[in-house]
C-alpha positions as CSV (number, residue, x, y, z in Angstrom):
1,M,16.3,10.7,-3.8
2,L,19.7,9.1,-4.1
3,P,21.0,6.7,-1.4
4,H,23.3,8.1,1.2
5,R,26.5,6.4,-0.1
6,I,27.5,5.4,-3.6
7,E,30.7,4.2,-5.1
8,L,31.0,4.8,-8.8
9,T,34.7,3.6,-9.0
10,T,36.4,0.7,-7.5
11,A,39.9,2.1,-7.4
12,R,41.4,5.6,-7.2
13,P,44.5,7.2,-5.8
14,S,44.5,8.3,-2.2
15,R,43.7,12.0,-2.0
16,R,43.9,14.9,0.4
17,Q,42.2,18.2,0.3
18,F,43.6,21.5,1.6
19,L,42.0,24.9,2.0
20,M,43.5,27.5,-0.2
21,G,43.1,31.2,-0.8
22,V,44.0,32.6,-4.2
23,A,43.8,35.9,-6.1
24,S,41.7,36.1,-9.2
25,A,40.1,38.8,-11.3
26,A,37.1,38.5,-9.0
27,G,39.0,39.2,-5.8
28,L,39.4,36.6,-3.1
29,V,38.7,33.0,-4.0
30,V,38.5,30.3,-1.3
31,G,38.5,26.7,-2.2
32,Y,40.5,23.5,-2.0
33,R,43.6,22.3,-3.7
34,L,43.5,18.6,-4.5
35,V,46.8,16.7,-3.8
36,V,47.2,13.2,-5.3
37,A,49.4,11.0,-3.2
38,G,53.1,11.4,-4.4
39,Q,52.7,14.9,-5.7
40,A,53.9,18.1,-4.0
41,S,52.1,19.2,-0.9
42,A,49.7,22.0,-0.9
43,Q,52.1,24.2,1.0
44,S,54.9,23.7,-1.6
45,A,52.7,24.0,-4.6
46,P,52.1,27.5,-6.0
47,A,48.7,29.0,-5.2
48,Q,47.1,29.5,-8.6
49,A,43.6,30.6,-9.4
50,P,41.2,27.8,-10.4
51,A,40.9,27.2,-14.1
52,N,37.3,28.4,-14.0
53,P,35.5,30.4,-11.3
54,F,33.3,27.5,-10.3
55,Q,36.2,25.6,-8.8
56,A,35.9,27.4,-5.5
57,Y,33.7,27.5,-2.5
58,V,33.6,31.2,-1.7
59,E,34.4,34.3,-3.7
60,I,34.4,37.8,-2.3
61,T,34.3,40.3,-5.2
62,P,35.6,43.9,-5.4
63,E,31.9,44.8,-5.8
64,N,31.4,43.6,-2.3
65,R,29.4,40.4,-3.2
66,I,29.8,37.1,-1.5
67,L,29.4,34.3,-4.0
68,I,29.1,30.9,-2.6
69,H,29.6,28.0,-5.0
70,S,27.4,25.2,-3.8
71,S,28.3,21.6,-4.3
72,Q,24.7,20.7,-3.6
73,F,21.8,21.1,-5.9
74,E,18.9,23.4,-4.8
75,M,15.4,21.9,-5.6
76,G,13.5,23.7,-2.9
77,Q,14.8,21.8,0.1
78,G,17.0,24.7,1.3
79,S,20.5,23.3,0.6
80,Y,21.7,26.7,-0.6
81,F,20.4,28.4,2.5
82,G,22.0,25.7,4.7
83,I,25.4,26.0,3.0
84,A,25.3,29.8,3.1
85,T,24.6,29.6,6.8
86,L,27.7,27.5,7.3
87,V,29.8,30.0,5.4
88,M,28.3,33.1,7.0
89,E,28.7,31.7,10.5
90,E,32.5,31.8,10.1
91,L,32.8,34.7,7.6
92,D,30.6,37.2,9.5
93,G,29.3,38.7,6.2
94,D,26.1,40.5,5.5
95,W,23.2,38.4,4.2
96,G,22.4,41.2,1.7
97,Q,25.8,40.4,0.0
98,V,25.0,36.7,-0.5
99,Q,24.4,34.9,-3.8
100,V,24.6,31.1,-4.0
101,I,25.6,29.5,-7.3
102,G,25.4,25.9,-8.4
103,A,28.8,24.5,-8.9
104,S,30.0,21.6,-11.1
105,G,32.9,20.3,-13.1
106,N,35.3,19.2,-10.4
107,P,34.4,16.2,-8.2
108,A,37.6,16.7,-6.2
109,L,36.1,19.9,-4.9
110,Y,32.4,19.1,-5.0
111,G,32.2,15.4,-4.5
112,N,29.6,14.4,-2.0
113,L,31.6,13.4,1.1
114,A,28.7,11.4,2.5
115,W,28.9,9.2,-0.6
116,G,32.6,8.7,-0.3
117,G,33.6,11.9,-2.2
118,A,34.2,10.3,-5.6
119,A,31.2,11.9,-7.3
120,Q,29.2,15.1,-7.0
121,G,25.5,14.8,-6.4
122,T,22.6,15.7,-4.2
123,G,20.4,13.1,-2.6
124,G,19.8,10.8,0.3
125,S,19.4,13.9,2.5
126,T,23.2,14.3,2.6
127,S,23.7,18.0,1.7
128,M,24.4,19.2,5.3
129,T,26.4,16.1,6.2
130,S,28.7,16.6,3.2
131,S,29.0,20.4,3.7
132,W,29.3,20.7,7.4
133,E,33.1,20.9,7.7
134,R,34.3,22.2,4.4
135,Y,32.0,25.2,4.0
136,R,32.6,26.4,7.5
137,K,36.3,26.1,6.9
138,A,36.0,28.1,3.7
139,G,34.2,30.8,5.5
140,A,36.8,30.9,8.3
141,M,39.6,31.0,5.7
142,G,38.0,33.9,4.0
143,R,37.6,35.8,7.2
144,A,41.1,35.1,8.3
145,M,42.6,36.4,5.1
146,I,40.4,39.5,5.1
147,V,41.5,40.3,8.6
148,A,45.2,39.7,7.7
149,A,44.8,42.2,4.8
150,A,43.2,44.8,7.0
151,A,45.9,44.3,9.7
152,K,48.6,44.9,7.1
153,A,46.9,47.9,5.5
154,W,46.3,49.6,8.9
155,N,49.5,48.4,10.6
156,V,47.6,47.0,13.6
157,P,47.5,43.6,15.3
158,A,45.0,41.2,13.7
159,G,43.6,40.4,17.1
160,E,42.4,44.0,17.5
161,I,40.2,43.8,14.3
162,A,36.5,43.2,14.5
163,V,34.4,41.7,11.7
164,A,30.6,42.0,11.6
165,S,27.9,42.1,8.9
166,G,30.5,42.3,6.1
167,M,32.4,45.2,7.6
168,V,35.9,45.1,9.0
169,S,36.8,47.7,11.7
170,H,39.5,48.7,14.2
171,P,39.1,50.8,17.5
172,S,41.3,53.5,15.7
173,G,38.3,54.2,13.5
174,A,39.7,52.4,10.4
175,K,37.1,50.4,8.6
176,A,36.5,48.8,5.2
177,S,34.1,46.5,3.4
178,F,34.9,43.0,2.4
179,G,35.0,44.1,-1.2
180,E,37.5,46.9,-0.5
181,L,39.9,44.3,1.1
182,A,39.2,41.4,-1.3
183,A,42.2,41.9,-3.7
184,A,44.6,42.5,-0.9
185,A,43.3,39.6,1.1
186,A,44.0,37.3,-1.8
187,T,47.7,38.0,-1.5
188,M,47.9,37.1,2.2
189,P,49.7,33.9,3.3
190,M,47.3,30.9,3.7
191,P,46.8,30.0,7.4
192,E,47.9,26.4,8.0
193,D,45.0,25.8,10.4
194,V,41.8,27.8,10.5
195,P,40.0,27.5,13.9
196,L,36.2,27.3,13.8
197,K,34.0,29.1,16.2
198,P,32.9,27.1,19.3
199,R,29.2,26.4,19.6
200,E,28.7,29.0,22.3
201,K,29.7,31.8,19.8
202,W,27.4,30.7,17.0
203,T,25.1,33.4,15.8
204,Q,23.8,31.9,12.6
205,I,23.8,28.1,13.0
206,G,20.8,27.2,15.1
207,S,19.3,30.7,15.0
208,E,15.5,30.7,15.4
209,G,15.3,34.1,13.8
210,L,17.2,33.4,10.7
211,K,15.0,33.0,7.6
212,R,15.8,32.0,4.1
213,Y,17.6,34.7,2.2
214,D,16.0,33.6,-1.1
215,S,12.3,33.7,-0.1
216,A,11.5,37.0,-1.8
217,G,12.4,35.8,-5.3
218,K,10.2,32.8,-4.9
219,A,7.3,34.8,-3.7
220,N,7.4,37.6,-6.3
221,G,8.3,35.4,-9.3
222,S,11.7,36.9,-9.9
223,E,13.6,33.6,-9.2
224,T,14.9,32.0,-12.4
225,Y,14.4,28.4,-13.1
226,T,15.3,26.5,-16.3
227,I,11.8,27.1,-17.6
228,D,12.5,30.9,-17.3
229,V,15.9,31.0,-19.1
230,K,16.0,33.3,-22.1
231,L,18.8,33.2,-24.6
232,D,19.1,35.0,-28.0
233,G,17.5,32.8,-30.6
234,L,16.3,30.2,-28.1
235,L,14.1,27.5,-29.7
236,T,11.7,25.2,-28.0
237,A,11.4,21.5,-28.5
238,V,8.6,19.2,-27.3
239,M,8.7,15.5,-27.2
240,I,6.7,12.7,-28.5
241,H,7.5,9.6,-26.4
242,P,6.3,6.0,-27.1
243,P,3.1,5.2,-25.3
244,K,4.6,1.9,-24.0
245,F,7.9,1.7,-22.2
246,G,10.6,0.0,-24.3
247,A,8.9,0.8,-27.7
248,A,11.0,2.5,-30.4
249,V,10.3,4.7,-33.4
250,K,9.6,2.5,-36.5
251,S,8.8,5.5,-38.8
252,F,7.3,8.9,-38.6
253,D,5.7,11.5,-41.0
254,A,6.5,15.1,-40.2
255,A,5.5,16.7,-43.5
256,K,2.4,18.5,-42.1
257,A,4.2,19.7,-39.1
258,K,7.2,21.1,-41.0
259,A,4.7,23.0,-43.2
260,L,3.3,24.8,-40.2
261,D,4.5,28.4,-39.6
262,G,6.9,28.5,-36.6
263,V,8.0,24.9,-36.7
264,V,11.7,24.7,-37.3
265,D,12.4,21.0,-37.5
266,V,11.3,17.5,-36.5
267,V,14.1,15.2,-35.2
268,Q,14.2,11.6,-34.2
269,M,15.6,11.1,-30.7
270,P,16.9,8.0,-28.9
271,R,13.5,7.7,-27.3
272,G,10.9,9.3,-29.5
273,V,10.6,12.3,-31.7
274,A,11.3,16.0,-31.0
275,V,9.3,18.8,-32.6
276,V,11.3,22.1,-32.6
277,G,9.5,25.4,-32.8
278,Q,10.2,29.1,-32.6
279,N,8.2,28.9,-29.3
280,M,6.3,26.5,-27.2
281,W,2.9,27.0,-28.9
282,A,4.3,26.4,-32.4
283,A,6.1,23.3,-31.2
284,L,2.9,21.9,-29.6
285,K,0.8,22.6,-32.7
286,G,3.5,20.9,-34.8
287,R,3.6,17.9,-32.5
288,D,-0.1,17.3,-33.0
289,L,0.5,17.0,-36.8
290,V,3.3,14.4,-36.5
291,T,2.3,10.7,-36.9
292,V,4.6,8.1,-35.5
293,E,4.5,4.3,-36.0
294,W,6.0,2.5,-33.0
295,D,7.9,-0.8,-32.9
296,E,6.5,-2.4,-29.7
297,A,8.3,-5.8,-30.0
298,R,10.3,-5.1,-26.8
299,A,7.8,-3.0,-25.0
300,E,6.3,-3.7,-21.6
301,Q,2.7,-4.9,-22.4
302,R,1.3,-5.7,-19.0
303,G,-0.9,-3.5,-17.0
304,S,-0.3,-2.8,-13.3
305,A,-3.0,-5.3,-12.2
306,E,-1.1,-8.1,-14.0
307,I,2.2,-7.0,-12.6
308,M,0.8,-7.0,-9.0
309,A,-0.7,-10.4,-9.5
310,E,2.7,-11.7,-10.5
311,Y,4.3,-10.0,-7.4
312,N,1.8,-11.7,-5.1
313,K,2.6,-15.1,-6.5
314,L,6.3,-14.4,-6.1
315,A,5.8,-13.3,-2.5
316,D,4.3,-16.6,-1.7
317,G,7.3,-18.5,-3.1
318,P,10.9,-18.7,-2.0
319,A,12.9,-15.4,-1.9
320,K,15.8,-14.8,-4.2
321,A,18.0,-13.0,-1.6
322,T,18.2,-12.2,2.1
323,A,19.1,-8.8,3.4
324,R,19.1,-9.6,7.1
325,N,18.9,-12.9,9.0
326,D,19.1,-12.7,12.8
327,G,18.5,-15.9,14.7
328,D,16.0,-18.4,13.2
329,A,12.8,-16.7,12.3
330,A,11.1,-19.7,10.9
331,A,11.7,-21.8,14.0
332,A,10.7,-19.0,16.3
333,L,7.4,-18.5,14.3
334,S,6.6,-22.2,14.5
335,S,6.8,-22.2,18.3
336,A,5.3,-18.7,18.9
337,G,2.3,-18.4,21.2
338,Q,0.5,-16.2,18.7
339,V,1.3,-15.4,15.0
340,V,0.1,-12.3,13.1
341,E,0.3,-12.1,9.3
342,G,-0.2,-9.4,6.7
343,R,0.1,-8.8,3.0
344,Y,0.7,-5.3,1.7
345,E,0.5,-3.8,-1.8
346,F,2.1,-0.5,-2.9
347,P,1.4,1.1,-6.3
348,Y,3.8,2.9,-8.6
349,L,4.1,6.6,-7.7
350,A,5.1,9.6,-9.8
351,H,7.3,12.4,-8.6
352,A,4.9,15.0,-10.0
353,S,7.2,18.0,-9.4
354,L,5.7,21.4,-10.0
355,E,8.2,22.4,-12.6
356,P,7.8,20.0,-15.6
357,L,11.1,18.5,-16.7
358,N,13.3,20.5,-19.0
359,A,16.9,21.3,-20.1
360,I,18.6,23.7,-22.5
361,A,21.5,22.9,-24.7
362,L,23.8,24.9,-27.0
363,I,26.6,23.6,-29.2
364,G,29.2,26.2,-29.8
365,E,31.0,26.9,-33.0
366,D,34.1,25.5,-31.5
367,G,32.4,22.2,-30.5
368,T,31.9,23.1,-26.9
369,V,28.6,22.1,-25.2
370,E,26.6,24.1,-22.7
371,V,23.7,22.7,-20.8
372,W,21.3,24.5,-18.5
373,G,19.1,22.4,-16.2
374,G,18.4,20.8,-12.8
375,H,21.7,18.8,-12.7
376,Q,21.3,16.6,-9.7
377,I,24.3,14.4,-10.6
378,P,26.6,16.9,-12.5
379,D,29.6,14.6,-13.1
380,L,27.4,12.0,-14.8
381,Y,25.5,14.5,-16.8
382,Q,28.7,16.2,-18.0
383,A,30.0,12.9,-19.3
384,I,26.6,12.1,-20.9
385,A,26.5,15.5,-22.6
386,A,30.0,15.0,-23.9
387,E,29.2,11.6,-25.4
388,V,26.0,12.8,-27.1
389,G,27.7,16.0,-28.2
390,G,30.7,14.2,-29.7
391,T,33.2,15.9,-27.5
392,T,35.0,15.4,-24.2
393,P,33.8,16.3,-20.7
394,D,36.2,19.2,-20.3
395,K,34.4,20.8,-23.2
396,V,31.1,20.7,-21.5
397,K,29.9,23.5,-19.2
398,L,26.9,22.8,-17.0
399,H,24.7,25.6,-15.7
400,V,23.3,24.2,-12.5
401,M,19.8,25.8,-12.2
402,K,17.5,25.9,-9.2
403,T,14.5,23.7,-9.9
404,G,10.9,23.6,-9.0
405,G,11.0,20.2,-7.2
406,S,12.7,17.0,-7.9
407,F,12.1,14.4,-5.2
408,G,14.7,12.3,-7.0
409,R,13.4,12.7,-10.5
410,R,16.3,14.8,-11.7
411,A,18.9,12.2,-10.6
412,V,18.6,9.9,-13.5
413,S,21.4,7.6,-14.4
414,D,20.9,7.9,-18.2
415,G,20.4,11.7,-18.1
416,D,17.3,11.5,-20.2
417,L,16.6,15.3,-20.4
418,V,20.3,16.0,-21.0
419,V,20.4,13.4,-23.8
420,E,17.4,14.9,-25.5
421,A,18.5,18.5,-25.2
422,V,22.0,17.9,-26.5
423,A,20.8,15.6,-29.2
424,V,18.4,18.2,-30.5
425,A,21.0,21.0,-30.3
426,K,23.4,18.8,-32.2
427,A,20.9,18.1,-34.9
428,L,20.1,21.8,-35.3
429,G,23.8,22.7,-35.5
430,P,26.2,25.1,-33.8
431,G,24.9,28.4,-32.4
432,K,21.3,27.4,-32.0
433,P,20.2,27.1,-28.4
434,V,17.2,24.9,-27.7
435,K,15.1,24.2,-24.7
436,V,13.5,20.7,-24.5
437,Q,10.4,21.3,-22.4
438,W,8.3,18.3,-21.3
439,T,4.6,18.8,-20.8
440,R,2.9,17.6,-17.7
441,E,1.7,14.6,-19.7
442,N,5.2,13.8,-20.8
443,D,6.3,14.0,-17.2
444,M,3.5,11.8,-15.8
445,R,3.8,9.2,-18.5
446,G,7.6,9.3,-18.9
447,G,8.5,6.7,-16.4
448,R,11.0,6.8,-13.5
449,Y,8.5,6.0,-10.9
450,R,8.7,4.8,-7.3
451,P,8.6,1.0,-7.8
452,A,5.5,-1.0,-6.9
453,Y,6.0,-3.5,-4.1
454,V,4.3,-6.4,-2.3
455,H,5.3,-7.4,1.3
456,V,4.3,-10.6,3.0
457,V,4.9,-10.2,6.8
458,K,4.7,-12.6,9.7
459,A,5.5,-12.1,13.4
460,G,5.3,-14.2,16.5
461,L,4.6,-13.2,20.1
462,D,5.4,-15.3,23.2
463,K,3.0,-15.8,26.1
464,D,4.2,-12.5,27.6
465,G,3.4,-10.5,24.5
466,K,7.0,-10.0,23.4
467,V,7.9,-10.2,19.8
468,V,10.1,-13.2,19.3
469,A,10.2,-13.3,15.5
470,L,9.5,-11.3,12.4
471,S,9.9,-12.1,8.7
472,D,9.2,-9.9,5.7
473,H,9.4,-11.0,2.1
474,I,9.6,-7.9,-0.2
475,V,8.9,-8.2,-3.9
476,G,9.6,-5.4,-6.4
477,Q,12.0,-3.8,-8.9
478,S,15.5,-2.7,-8.2
479,I,16.3,1.0,-8.7
480,A,20.0,0.4,-9.0
481,A,20.1,-2.6,-11.4
482,G,21.3,-1.7,-14.9
483,S,22.6,1.7,-13.9
484,P,25.9,3.1,-12.8
485,F,24.7,2.5,-9.3
486,A,24.5,-1.3,-9.7
487,A,27.6,-1.6,-7.6
488,M,25.3,-1.0,-4.6
489,I,23.7,-4.4,-5.1
490,K,25.4,-7.0,-2.9
491,D,24.5,-10.7,-2.9
492,G,21.3,-9.9,-4.9
493,V,20.1,-7.2,-2.5
494,D,19.5,-3.7,-3.7
495,P,19.7,-1.7,-0.4
496,T,17.1,0.8,-1.7
497,S,14.6,-2.0,-1.8
498,V,15.0,-3.0,1.8
499,E,16.2,0.0,3.7
500,G,13.8,0.8,6.6
501,A,13.2,-2.9,7.1
502,S,16.7,-4.3,7.1
503,N,17.8,-1.7,9.7
504,L,14.8,-2.2,11.9
505,P,15.7,-0.8,15.3
506,Y,13.3,-2.8,17.4
507,A,14.8,-5.6,19.5
508,V,13.5,-8.7,17.7
509,P,15.7,-11.8,18.4
510,N,14.7,-13.6,15.2
511,L,14.4,-11.3,12.2
512,K,14.5,-12.1,8.6
513,I,14.2,-9.7,5.7
514,D,14.0,-11.4,2.3
515,L,13.9,-9.8,-1.2
516,T,12.8,-11.0,-4.6
517,T,13.8,-8.5,-7.3
518,T,11.6,-8.5,-10.4
519,E,12.2,-7.6,-14.0
520,V,9.6,-5.3,-15.4
521,G,9.8,-2.9,-18.3
522,V,8.5,0.1,-16.3
523,P,11.4,2.5,-15.5
524,V,11.8,3.1,-11.8
525,L,13.8,5.6,-9.8
526,W,14.4,6.8,-6.2
527,W,11.5,8.8,-4.9
528,R,11.6,11.0,-1.8
529,S,12.8,8.7,1.0
530,V,13.3,5.8,-1.4
531,G,12.8,2.4,0.2
532,S,11.4,3.8,3.4
533,T,8.3,4.9,1.5
534,H,7.0,1.4,1.7
535,T,9.1,-0.4,4.5
536,A,8.2,2.2,7.1
537,Y,4.5,1.8,6.4
538,V,4.7,-2.0,6.7
539,M,6.8,-2.1,9.8
540,E,5.0,0.6,11.7
541,T,1.5,-0.6,11.0
542,F,2.5,-4.1,11.7
543,I,4.1,-3.1,15.0
544,D,0.8,-1.5,16.0
545,E,-1.0,-4.7,15.2
546,L,1.4,-6.6,17.4
547,A,0.9,-4.1,20.2
548,A,-2.9,-4.7,19.9
549,A,-2.4,-8.5,19.9
550,A,-0.2,-8.1,23.0
551,K,-2.8,-5.8,24.6
552,R,-0.2,-3.0,25.1
553,D,-0.1,0.7,24.4
554,P,1.5,1.4,21.0
555,V,4.0,3.9,22.4
556,E,4.9,1.8,25.4
557,F,5.2,-1.3,23.2
558,R,7.7,0.4,20.9
559,L,9.7,1.9,23.8
560,S,10.1,-1.5,25.3
561,M,12.0,-2.7,22.2
562,L,14.3,0.4,21.9
563,E,16.6,0.1,24.8
564,N,19.6,0.0,22.4
565,H,18.4,2.9,20.3
566,P,18.1,6.0,22.5
567,R,17.7,8.5,19.7
568,H,14.7,6.6,18.3
569,A,13.2,6.4,21.8
570,A,13.8,10.2,22.5
571,V,11.9,11.4,19.4
572,L,9.1,8.9,20.2
573,R,8.8,10.2,23.8
574,L,8.9,13.8,22.6
575,A,6.2,13.4,20.0
576,A,4.0,11.5,22.4
577,E,4.5,14.1,25.1
578,K,3.7,17.1,22.8
579,A,0.7,15.3,21.3
580,E,-0.6,14.5,24.9
581,W,-0.8,10.9,23.9
582,E,-2.4,9.7,27.1
583,K,-5.1,12.4,27.1
584,P,-8.5,11.2,25.9
585,L,-9.8,12.6,22.7
586,P,-13.4,13.7,21.9
587,E,-15.8,11.2,20.4
588,G,-15.0,10.5,16.7
589,R,-11.3,11.5,17.0
590,F,-8.5,9.0,17.0
591,R,-4.7,9.0,17.3
592,G,-2.0,7.0,15.5
593,V,1.8,7.0,16.0
594,A,4.8,6.0,13.8
595,L,8.5,6.1,14.2
596,H,11.2,5.8,11.6
597,E,14.9,6.5,10.8
598,S,15.9,7.4,7.3
599,F,19.2,8.8,6.2
600,H,20.4,8.9,9.8
601,T,17.6,11.3,10.9
602,F,15.1,10.1,13.4
603,V,11.4,11.1,13.2
604,A,8.3,10.3,15.2
605,E,4.9,11.5,14.2
606,V,1.6,11.4,16.1
607,V,-1.6,12.2,14.1
608,E,-5.1,13.0,15.1
609,I,-8.0,12.2,12.7
610,T,-11.7,12.7,12.7
611,F,-13.5,9.6,11.5
612,R,-17.1,9.9,10.4
613,G,-17.6,6.3,9.1
614,G,-17.0,4.5,5.9
615,S,-14.3,6.4,3.9
616,D,-15.1,9.8,5.4
617,F,-12.2,11.0,7.6
618,T,-9.9,13.9,7.8
619,V,-6.3,14.2,9.1
620,D,-6.5,17.2,11.5
621,R,-3.2,17.4,13.4
622,V,0.3,16.0,13.1
623,V,2.8,16.3,15.9
624,C,6.3,15.7,14.7
625,A,9.6,15.2,16.6
626,V,12.8,15.2,14.7
627,D,16.5,14.5,15.6
628,C,18.7,15.6,12.8
629,G,21.8,16.3,14.9
630,I,22.8,19.9,15.1
631,A,20.0,22.0,13.8
632,I,21.6,24.4,11.3
633,N,18.4,26.2,10.2
634,P,15.6,25.4,12.7
635,D,13.0,27.2,10.6
636,Q,14.0,25.3,7.5
637,I,13.9,22.0,9.4
638,R,10.3,22.7,10.4
639,A,9.5,23.6,6.8
640,Q,10.9,20.4,5.5
641,M,9.1,18.3,8.0
642,E,5.9,20.1,7.1
643,G,6.5,19.6,3.4
644,G,7.5,16.0,3.8
645,I,4.4,15.3,5.8
646,G,2.2,16.9,3.1
647,F,4.1,15.0,0.3
648,G,3.8,11.7,2.1
649,L,0.2,12.2,3.1
650,G,-0.9,12.8,-0.5
651,A,0.9,9.7,-1.6
652,I,-0.7,7.3,1.0
653,L,-4.2,8.9,0.8
654,Q,-4.8,9.0,-2.9
655,E,-1.8,8.8,-5.2
656,E,-1.5,5.9,-7.6
657,L,0.0,5.4,-11.0
658,T,-1.6,2.6,-13.0
659,L,-1.1,1.0,-16.4
660,T,-3.5,-0.7,-18.8
661,A,-1.9,-3.0,-21.4
662,G,1.4,-1.2,-20.8
663,V,0.1,2.3,-21.2
664,V,0.0,4.7,-18.2
665,D,-3.5,5.8,-17.3
666,Q,-2.8,9.1,-15.6
667,E,-1.8,12.3,-17.5
668,N,-2.1,15.3,-15.2
669,Y,-3.0,16.5,-11.8
670,D,-6.7,15.8,-12.5
671,T,-6.1,12.0,-12.5
672,Y,-2.9,11.8,-10.5
673,T,-3.8,13.7,-7.3
674,P,-1.1,15.0,-4.9
675,L,-2.4,16.5,-1.6
676,R,-4.7,19.4,-2.1
677,I,-4.3,22.4,0.2
678,D,-7.6,21.9,2.0
679,Q,-6.4,18.5,3.0
680,M,-3.2,19.7,4.7
681,P,-3.4,19.3,8.5
682,K,-2.0,21.5,11.2
683,V,1.6,20.4,11.8
684,E,3.7,21.0,14.9
685,V,7.4,20.3,14.7
686,H,9.7,19.8,17.7
687,I,13.4,19.5,17.2
688,V,15.5,17.4,19.6
689,P,18.5,19.4,20.9
690,S,21.7,17.6,19.8
691,D,25.5,17.8,19.6
692,E,25.6,15.1,17.0
693,P,26.8,16.1,13.5
694,P,24.0,17.4,11.3
695,T,22.0,15.0,9.1
696,G,19.4,15.8,6.4
697,V,15.7,16.7,6.6
698,G,14.6,16.7,3.0
699,E,13.2,13.2,3.1
700,P,12.9,11.8,6.6
701,G,9.6,13.6,7.3
702,V,7.9,11.5,4.6
703,P,8.0,7.8,5.9
704,P,6.2,8.1,9.3
705,I,3.1,10.0,8.1
706,G,1.5,7.1,6.2
707,P,1.7,4.5,9.0
708,A,0.7,7.1,11.6
709,V,-2.5,7.8,9.7
710,A,-3.1,4.1,9.1
711,N,-2.7,3.4,12.8
712,A,-5.2,6.1,13.6
713,L,-7.6,4.6,11.2
714,R,-7.0,1.2,12.8
715,A,-7.8,2.8,16.2
716,A,-11.1,4.0,14.6
717,T,-12.0,0.8,12.7
718,G,-10.0,-2.1,14.1
719,K,-8.6,-2.8,10.6
720,T,-5.2,-2.1,9.0
721,I,-5.2,-0.7,5.5
722,R,-2.8,-3.0,3.7
723,K,-3.4,-1.9,0.1
724,L,-2.5,1.7,-0.9
725,P,-3.8,4.3,-1.6
726,I,-5.9,4.4,1.6
727,A,-8.9,6.2,0.0
728,K,-9.2,3.5,-2.6
729,S,-9.1,0.8,0.0
730,L,-11.7,2.5,2.2
731,S,-14.0,3.0,-0.8
732,A,-13.8,-0.6,-2.0
């Protein structure tokens, strides 16, 4: 997923945001008015309805519905549920009234505050951080204006009115629903300051009994994703992409395909050829009849083995940049009483989301553009759609759909699916909606992978077994380079390449984290927990080795270096306590531990494995402790930790994407193998009580599972697995 802060612009006017309540055809709309420095204040400006209904946070309709317009994208991680909880805590509505809608088109309203507020987007586990204040205030504003409307209508003091489960009542017997009061509420004066409930009065935030409002639709199949959208006359396009990254269409012959019944057209795209059919089957049959000649002059020709060989050579040479340099690591290593060294290799990884990639586009007769899809970075996609469609962003309407998984894949700086959908729609002409639907093979071979990396690590211990120095030379591709996010790169360091190592919490007086960024033609992208997917594995397995070299317990060893990081220490202690770390295990069973912070959330995991010898082992139990600040939805936090553990476990056990002569070897789930259900261990999640502001949980469960398993294997075998995936190394 995306990093936790990005800056897409270097200069902009100072801005302030004010809550506002306005009347509209839909009833009461609660949102924000943007005030640019030097303009009239929000109080002096007339309260006008937003230009379109998505420019709001909360709507209460005369039909008694609560529509919550989410700035954050829903891809299964529960952001809609979390945002709805914030609103409902202050609004006191009924969950049966709630519908959450993906919003877009106004970064002033929907910009991600954790990224600086300039751009809307979801990633870096920032949804709750960005939403914590503004959605509670929107709910409180709505409630206050509804109460004011009731007080005026019934001629009673507002303080005597009660609100519960979407009903407003007075001891006199007067009562009304939100919907009945919505129109009147929209005419009430806007409160200058809306107080929020103190923690002791919360009934929704932190509730153990509150379950996701949208679970039924997912269970019974009624939930609508992009793949399910039906429009009158909707056509389907499938893609033929070049087999090698960087190749381009030289020529193609579509005569046989166009002669096939059900095939509408065959269109050249910026990256490949689109075959358009009346339905998916016709498009697929037509695709098989198209022949394409590719120009591979600029294509990446190397296989993954050649790429990794080059990385290993670079790792042994001088680094190109330094991300952190405390003390003098080289001098401390030269004088250390004991030096431990290691070399790690990490393969490319695919996102492998359950819903294959897709988008729908429609060009209107008036030149407007509509795009349906999993829009993880709406502002950017709106601009891209406008450029491809030959119009301006204000003429582009995005329909932000829920999506069946992303893990970062739908946050692409060049908007690949949006480009293809709009380009096909433009070629077909106005009034012809078309769905570009990738196959699983398109998805698996389409690029945008977690980069491959090599780490060369050294550490020194003194005579007392204390770590006096640690150095890590990281080699791999930059995710941000060549994209709108390139401004993140400072002094040659892409923070997504080094995070998790450059912010190492352990007290090491001499610490150096180096980086060599490579240029490879394989497209890369953020992948669930980004840099921490490899840095956590390296650091936490290496710390275990150092503990063994010092003849100290792995938990105690870590705690001895965390005096200045109490939140790290607290989750580690909790996980160890709940896992009964000091209790002996039966013969053949072993434990491992790992600790990591990603996106300001702290997670420790203790695993138990059964090792039968050779490559035969199972992961039986995972005990997870998490500190994500205030727990908005405890049940959802547990679910995301469980899901992250399963996601990360499959990656380190068996996932690997390889290339041969520039062509990706894997095509589907038979050759690229995420975790199978019978491999999922029992997971226990323990949440640290906290008064800190909430942070995210979509990604931080992923990084610790790999090193925890590797450390358990080391306890069983005495060896650290340094080349992933684990199953391949154990079988070698």
